[in-house]
N, CA, C and O atoms as a GROMACS GRO file, in nm:
protein
  280
    1MET      N    1   0.083  -0.114   0.000
    1MET     CA    2  -0.007   0.000   0.009
    1MET      C    3   0.089   0.126   0.002
    1MET      O    4   0.184   0.140   0.078
    2ASP      N    5   0.055   0.215  -0.094
    2ASP     CA    6   0.129   0.341  -0.083
    2ASP      C    7   0.047   0.448  -0.007
    2ASP      O    8  -0.064   0.423   0.040
    3LYS      N    9   0.106   0.563   0.003
    3LYS     CA   10   0.043   0.674   0.077
    3LYS      C   11  -0.093   0.715   0.035
    3LYS      O   12  -0.179   0.749   0.116
    4ALA      N   13  -0.112   0.712  -0.098
    4ALA     CA   14  -0.241   0.743  -0.158
    4ALA      C   15  -0.350   0.649  -0.119
    4ALA      O   16  -0.464   0.690  -0.096
    5ASP      N   17  -0.315   0.514  -0.111
    5ASP     CA   18  -0.414   0.422  -0.072
    5ASP      C   19  -0.449   0.423   0.073
    5ASP      O   20  -0.563   0.393   0.108
    6ILE      N   21  -0.357   0.457   0.159
    6ILE     CA   22  -0.389   0.482   0.294
    6ILE      C   23  -0.469   0.596   0.329
    6ILE      O   24  -0.558   0.593   0.414
    7ALA      N   25  -0.431   0.713   0.253
    7ALA     CA   26  -0.517   0.824   0.258
    7ALA      C   27  -0.655   0.803   0.217
    7ALA      O   28  -0.748   0.850   0.283
    8GLN      N   29  -0.673   0.729   0.103
    8GLN     CA   30  -0.808   0.692   0.056
    8GLN      C   31  -0.888   0.612   0.153
    8GLN      O   32  -1.008   0.632   0.172
    9ASP      N   33  -0.817   0.515   0.218
    9ASP     CA   34  -0.888   0.430   0.313
    9ASP      C   35  -0.924   0.514   0.443
    9ASP      O   36  -1.025   0.491   0.509
   10TYR      N   37  -0.841   0.605   0.471
   10TYR     CA   38  -0.883   0.693   0.591
   10TYR      C   39  -1.004   0.781   0.555
   10TYR      O   40  -1.093   0.795   0.639
   11ILE      N   41  -1.014   0.845   0.428
   11ILE     CA   42  -1.110   0.926   0.380
   11ILE      C   43  -1.252   0.842   0.381
   11ILE      O   44  -1.357   0.891   0.423
   12ASP      N   45  -1.239   0.716   0.332
   12ASP     CA   46  -1.351   0.621   0.321
   12ASP      C   47  -1.414   0.596   0.472
   12ASP      O   48  -1.534   0.590   0.499
   13TRP      N   49  -1.312   0.585   0.554
   13TRP     CA   50  -1.345   0.546   0.699
   13TRP      C   51  -1.417   0.665   0.759
   13TRP      O   52  -1.524   0.650   0.818
   14ARG      N   53  -1.366   0.769   0.747
   14ARG     CA   54  -1.421   0.900   0.797
   14ARG      C   55  -1.561   0.930   0.737
   14ARG      O   56  -1.656   0.969   0.805
   15MET      N   57  -1.563   0.908   0.607
   15MET     CA   58  -1.705   0.926   0.541
   15MET      C   59  -1.814   0.835   0.600
   15MET      O   60  -1.925   0.874   0.635
   16ASP      N   61  -1.768   0.711   0.608
   16ASP     CA   62  -1.855   0.607   0.679
   16ASP      C   63  -1.905   0.666   0.818
   16ASP      O   64  -2.025   0.672   0.847
   17GLN      N   65  -1.812   0.705   0.894
   17GLN     CA   66  -1.845   0.756   1.031
   17GLN      C   67  -1.938   0.878   1.019
   17GLN      O   68  -2.036   0.883   1.094
   18ALA      N   69  -1.917   0.970   0.937
   18ALA     CA   70  -2.002   1.075   0.915
   18ALA      C   71  -2.136   1.044   0.877
   18ALA      O   72  -2.232   1.100   0.929
   19LEU      N   73  -2.146   0.945   0.774
   19LEU     CA   74  -2.276   0.904   0.737
   19LEU      C   75  -2.352   0.836   0.846
   19LEU      O   76  -2.471   0.861   0.862
   20ALA      N   77  -2.286   0.747   0.925
   20ALA     CA   78  -2.358   0.685   1.036
   20ALA      C   79  -2.405   0.778   1.134
   20ALA      O   80  -2.513   0.754   1.187
   21ALA      N   81  -2.336   0.885   1.167
   21ALA     CA   82  -2.362   0.978   1.265
   21ALA      C   83  -2.481   1.058   1.220
   21ALA      O   84  -2.568   1.092   1.301
   22ARG      N   85  -2.487   1.091   1.081
   22ARG     CA   86  -2.605   1.162   1.033
   22ARG      C   87  -2.734   1.076   1.036
   22ARG      O   88  -2.845   1.123   1.062
   23GLN      N   89  -2.710   0.942   1.005
   23GLN     CA   90  -2.820   0.861   1.002
   23GLN      C   91  -2.882   0.851   1.136
   23GLN      O   92  -3.003   0.860   1.153
   24ALA      N   93  -2.790   0.830   1.236
   24ALA     CA   94  -2.839   0.823   1.392
   24ALA      C   95  -2.914   0.944   1.420
   24ALA      O   96  -3.028   0.935   1.467
   25ALA      N   97  -2.859   1.059   1.393
   25ALA     CA   98  -2.928   1.194   1.422
   25ALA      C   99  -3.067   1.202   1.368
   25ALA      O  100  -3.161   1.244   1.436
   26ALA      N  101  -3.076   1.160   1.239
   26ALA     CA  102  -3.218   1.162   1.170
   26ALA      C  103  -3.302   1.065   1.243
   26ALA      O  104  -3.417   1.096   1.270
   27ALA      N  105  -3.253   0.946   1.278
   27ALA     CA  106  -3.344   0.847   1.332
   27ALA      C  107  -3.387   0.900   1.480
   27ALA      O  108  -3.498   0.872   1.526
   28GLN      N  109  -3.302   0.970   1.546
   28GLN     CA  110  -3.335   1.023   1.678
   28GLN      C  111  -3.438   1.146   1.675
   28GLN      O  112  -3.522   1.167   1.763
   29ALA      N  113  -3.418   1.222   1.565
   29ALA     CA  114  -3.510   1.324   1.541
   29ALA      C  115  -3.649   1.285   1.505
   29ALA      O  116  -3.748   1.347   1.545
   30ALA      N  117  -3.653   1.169   1.420
   30ALA     CA  118  -3.786   1.116   1.381
   30ALA      C  119  -3.850   1.063   1.515
   30ALA      O  120  -3.969   1.085   1.536
   31THR      N  121  -3.778   0.999   1.600
   31THR     CA  122  -3.846   0.944   1.720
   31THR      C  123  -3.892   1.049   1.823
   31THR      O  124  -3.990   1.032   1.895
   32GLN      N  125  -3.817   1.155   1.825
   32GLN     CA  126  -3.861   1.267   1.909
   32GLN      C  127  -3.981   1.333   1.856
   32GLN      O  128  -4.060   1.379   1.938
   33GLN      N  129  -4.007   1.344   1.731
   33GLN     CA  130  -4.127   1.404   1.679
   33GLN      C  131  -4.251   1.347   1.705
   33GLN      O  132  -4.354   1.414   1.707
   34GLY      N  133  -4.246   1.205   1.729
   34GLY     CA  134  -4.358   1.131   1.749
   34GLY      C  135  -4.445   1.095   1.631
   34GLY      O  136  -4.406   1.131   1.521
   35PRO      N  137  -4.551   1.032   1.640
   35PRO     CA  138  -4.626   0.978   1.531
   35PRO      C  139  -4.692   1.096   1.468
   35PRO      O  140  -4.708   1.204   1.526
   36THR      N  141  -4.735   1.068   1.326
   36THR     CA  142  -4.816   1.169   1.250
   36THR      C  143  -4.959   1.128   1.251
   36THR      O  144  -5.047   1.204   1.211
   37GLU      N  145  -4.984   1.007   1.296
   37GLU     CA  146  -5.129   0.966   1.294
   37GLU      C  147  -5.184   0.952   1.445
   37GLU      O  148  -5.102   0.918   1.531
   38CYS      N  149  -5.291   0.971   1.476
   38CYS     CA  150  -5.350   0.944   1.605
   38CYS      C  151  -5.351   0.804   1.627
   38CYS      O  152  -5.388   0.722   1.542
   39GLU      N  153  -5.302   0.770   1.765
   39GLU     CA  154  -5.308   0.624   1.787
   39GLU      C  155  -5.430   0.563   1.834
   39GLU      O  156  -5.435   0.443   1.859
   40ASP      N  157  -5.538   0.647   1.848
   40ASP     CA  158  -5.676   0.602   1.876
   40ASP      C  159  -5.753   0.592   1.751
   40ASP      O  160  -5.808   0.484   1.728
   41CYS      N  161  -5.768   0.702   1.654
   41CYS     CA  162  -5.849   0.690   1.555
   41CYS      C  163  -5.784   0.676   1.425
   41CYS      O  164  -5.854   0.650   1.328
   42GLY      N  165  -5.646   0.691   1.412
   42GLY     CA  166  -5.578   0.679   1.284
   42GLY      C  167  -5.571   0.804   1.203
   42GLY      O  168  -5.497   0.807   1.105
   43GLU      N  169  -5.643   0.907   1.238
   43GLU     CA  170  -5.649   1.025   1.145
   43GLU      C  171  -5.520   1.091   1.176
   43GLU      O  172  -5.452   1.062   1.274
   44GLU      N  173  -5.487   1.181   1.089
   44GLU     CA  174  -5.348   1.262   1.090
   44GLU      C  175  -5.366   1.366   1.201
   44GLU      O  176  -5.465   1.437   1.215
   45ILE      N  177  -5.253   1.366   1.280
   45ILE     CA  178  -5.253   1.480   1.384
   45ILE      C  179  -5.199   1.611   1.308
   45ILE      O  180  -5.098   1.606   1.238
   46PRO      N  181  -5.269   1.721   1.326
   46PRO     CA  182  -5.222   1.848   1.263
   46PRO      C  183  -5.088   1.879   1.289
   46PRO      O  184  -5.041   1.851   1.399
   47ALA      N  185  -5.008   1.943   1.186
   47ALA     CA  186  -4.866   1.964   1.212
   47ALA      C  187  -4.861   2.073   1.324
   47ALA      O  188  -4.769   2.074   1.405
   48ALA      N  189  -4.948   2.151   1.326
   48ALA     CA  190  -4.939   2.261   1.432
   48ALA      C  191  -4.949   2.206   1.576
   48ALA      O  192  -4.884   2.254   1.669
   49ARG      N  193  -5.041   2.095   1.590
   49ARG     CA  194  -5.036   2.034   1.727
   49ARG      C  195  -4.902   1.954   1.754
   49ARG      O  196  -4.849   1.952   1.865
   50ARG      N  197  -4.854   1.890   1.645
   50ARG     CA  198  -4.720   1.807   1.662
   50ARG      C  199  -4.612   1.914   1.699
   50ARG      O  200  -4.528   1.890   1.786
   51GLU      N  201  -4.614   2.027   1.636
   51GLU     CA  202  -4.507   2.117   1.672
   51GLU      C  203  -4.516   2.183   1.808
   51GLU      O  204  -4.414   2.205   1.873
   52TRP      N  205  -4.649   2.217   1.857
   52TRP     CA  206  -4.672   2.271   1.985
   52TRP      C  207  -4.650   2.174   2.093
   52TRP      O  208  -4.607   2.212   2.202
   53LEU      N  209  -4.677   2.054   2.069
   53LEU     CA  210  -4.673   1.946   2.169
   53LEU      C  211  -4.592   1.819   2.120
   53LEU      O  212  -4.646   1.710   2.099
   54PRO      N  213  -4.448   1.844   2.104
   54PRO     CA  214  -4.364   1.727   2.058
   54PRO      C  215  -4.401   1.602   2.119
   54PRO      O  216  -4.431   1.600   2.239
   55GLY      N  217  -4.402   1.501   2.053
   55GLY     CA  218  -4.423   1.364   2.098
   55GLY      C  219  -4.571   1.326   2.129
   55GLY      O  220  -4.598   1.218   2.182
   56VAL      N  221  -4.680   1.427   2.091
   56VAL     CA  222  -4.812   1.387   2.110
   56VAL      C  223  -4.849   1.278   2.018
   56VAL      O  224  -4.797   1.266   1.908
   57ALA      N  225  -4.946   1.194   2.070
   57ALA     CA  226  -4.975   1.073   2.000
   57ALA      C  227  -5.130   1.066   1.961
   57ALA      O  228  -5.178   0.975   1.895
   58THR      N  229  -5.196   1.166   2.007
   58THR     CA  230  -5.345   1.167   1.971
   58THR      C  231  -5.389   1.298   1.914
   58THR      O  232  -5.328   1.401   1.940
   59CYS      N  233  -5.494   1.294   1.837
   59CYS     CA  234  -5.558   1.418   1.785
   59CYS      C  235  -5.643   1.484   1.908
   59CYS      O  236  -5.668   1.425   2.013
   60VAL      N  237  -5.677   1.600   1.879
   60VAL     CA  238  -5.756   1.678   1.983
   60VAL      C  239  -5.876   1.614   2.027
   60VAL      O  240  -5.906   1.603   2.146
   61ALA      N  241  -5.953   1.567   1.920
   61ALA     CA  242  -6.082   1.494   1.956
   61ALA      C  243  -6.061   1.368   2.046
   61ALA      O  244  -6.134   1.348   2.143
   62CYS      N  245  -5.968   1.291   2.014
   62CYS     CA  246  -5.945   1.166   2.088
   62CYS      C  247  -5.877   1.200   2.230
   62CYS      O  248  -5.904   1.125   2.324
   63GLN      N  249  -5.794   1.306   2.250
   63GLN     CA  250  -5.742   1.348   2.372
   63GLN      C  251  -5.855   1.403   2.443
   63GLN      O  252  -5.864   1.376   2.563
   64THR      N  253  -5.935   1.469   2.393
   64THR     CA  254  -6.068   1.523   2.465
   64THR      C  255  -6.138   1.403   2.528
   64THR      O  256  -6.168   1.402   2.648
   65ILE      N  257  -6.160   1.311   2.454
   65ILE     CA  258  -6.228   1.186   2.502
   65ILE      C  259  -6.165   1.124   2.619
   65ILE      O  260  -6.222   1.088   2.722
   66ARG      N  261  -6.024   1.114   2.589
   66ARG     CA  262  -5.942   1.052   2.697
   66ARG      C  263  -5.941   1.126   2.829
   66ARG      O  264  -5.926   1.068   2.936
   67GLU      N  265  -5.958   1.259   2.818
   67GLU     CA  266  -5.962   1.331   2.945
   67GLU      C  267  -6.109   1.345   3.000
   67GLU      O  268  -6.128   1.404   3.107
   68GLY      N  269  -6.203   1.296   2.934
   68GLY     CA  270  -6.339   1.286   2.983
   68GLY      C  271  -6.412   1.411   2.951
   68GLY      O  272  -6.520   1.429   3.008
   69ARG      N  273  -6.368   1.496   2.871
   69ARG     CA  274  -6.437   1.641   2.832
   69ARG      C  275  -6.542   1.607   2.727
   69ARG      O  276  -6.531   1.510   2.652
   70ARG      N  277  -6.638   1.688   2.725
   70ARG     CA  278  -6.724   1.703   2.609
   70ARG      C  279  -6.744   1.835   2.546
   70ARG      O  280  -6.817   1.846   2.447
   0.00000   0.00000   0.00000
């Protein structure tokens, strides 16, 4: 192996590390955002509700039912 091969191997190794870190960060961000569909009725949870309450799992109507409000 000459110096160019060693350098290329190092570049490939660092690129793999960077890609793995980026994929892990994206997976973590997706997990933190929570579901996009209500776990009770299956309807889409509005984006504004998901942004206001990160990790929310139910739509407003289903959460109201869970809390016993009418």
